N, C-alpha and C positions, 0 to 999 in steps of 0.2 A: 628891615630894621630887624638884627637878632639878638637875640644877647650873649653875655658870655655862655652858657649852658647850651645852649642850643649850638654856639661853635666847637663844644667843644667833640661834639661828631662828626667824627672827619666826613662822611660823606657831604652834610652839609656843607660843614668849611671847604670840601670841596667843587660842591658846586656855588660857592659864591665865589669863590675865588678865580671860576671858570667865567661867571655874568658880568666881570670886567669895572664896570660903573657903580658894583653894589657900597651900597655906604652902612659901613656898621655900627649902631646906634642903641641908647637901651629904649626899648618901648616905650609908649606912651602909657602914663600912671595907670596900675590896672587891668594891665594888657600881658600876657604871660608873653606873647610875640608879636612881632608888626611884620610886612613886608613894603615895602618900599616901591611903587608901579612907577613907573615910565615909559612913553612912549615910547613905539619901536614897530617893526612889519612883526607882525605876528604871523604867514606863511608867505610861502613863496606862491604864486600864480601862475601856479600850471597844476602838475600831477597828471594821473593815467589814464588814456585815453575808452570816452569812451559812447556806447551810442544812446539812441534816444531811451533805452530803456534803464538805464545806469549799468548797465551790464560793460566790464573791461573788452575792449576788445581784444581777440586775440588770448581767453585766460577762460576757460567754460567751470561756469555757475560762480565767478567772484563778480563784485556787484561794488562801485565807488563811489560815495556822496561827500557833499563837504568839500574841505580845500584838497583832497583828495583826489578829487573828479576834475578831468582839465579838458581845457578849451573852453571853459564860461566865463572869466572871468581875463577874456582876448583885449579887451577896452581900457582895463584897468580897473583900481581895487571892488572886490564886491567882496557884501559879507561869508564867510564861510560857513555862519548860523545859516543865515540864507538857503544855501545852498544845501545842505544838510538836510535841511526841515524839508524843501520841496523834494531833490531825489532821493530822498530816504522812503518818502512814500513812494516815488518813483519803482526805486530798488524793489519796495516788499511786495506791491500791489505783480511786480513782474517776475517773483520769486515764487510766491503761489501761485501763480497761474502756470512757472513753470513745474 
């Protein structure tokens, strides 16, 4: 939910137009702006192929974590935040060791 002043910004108006299902409504009393949140897919279940140290296969010095790391959620949805926390630590330890 954005007010007329926010929609006057061409970049915001373009983003709202791309959203498709966005509704423009006045913000609640006392708020400068509000955002309508709807359920949707947050990321694809795929990503870059990594090894057990979170290194991207075939690219020296590059690590991938979170939803950018592929092959983790092959059986269904898995939280990107959990993937980022666990693989972030693995990637950091691998990078320091390298």
